[in-house]
C-alpha positions, 0 to 999 in steps of 0.5 A: 500500500502506498503512502498518502501524498500528504505524508511525503510531499509537504509545502510551506511558505513564508514572505520570501519563498515557497519550500518543498520537502518531498520524500517518497518512500525508498527515495532521497529527500528533495528540498527545494526553495522557490522565491516568490520574486522569481515566479513568472507564471502559474498554471492550474490543472484541475483533477477529477475524483481520482486525481489531485488538482495540480499547480505548475509554477514557472520561474525565471531560474529554469525552463521547466515548471515545479509541479505541486499537487494540491493534495500535498500537505499545505497544497491548498494553503499555497494555492490560496496564497498564490491567488492572494499574491495576484500570481493567478487571477482570482476570477479565473481560479473560481472558474477553473474549480468547476472544470474537469480538464484543461490547463489554465495559466496566468498570465495568459499567453 
């Protein structure tokens, strides 16, 4: 039986950065810091009843995004903070909650 996601994927944040503490069973611990100031785009992919919603954070530090499932410990709080900081449009966030597919990004291209 696999560990619940919230047991091995933990998200926290403060005024300056997002902290990821990821430790899947049988794997090395990965700790990552994402400075708020480096975020250039945020995308949201709604899940369905079998999968978690996903947050994709793009920074000016690397071409690939950071993937954070909202079911991670602290994931929903991070999503609320992203919206509060204006890194994702609040009206769009309300709209995508009712969707079951697609990827929605802010700012839009």
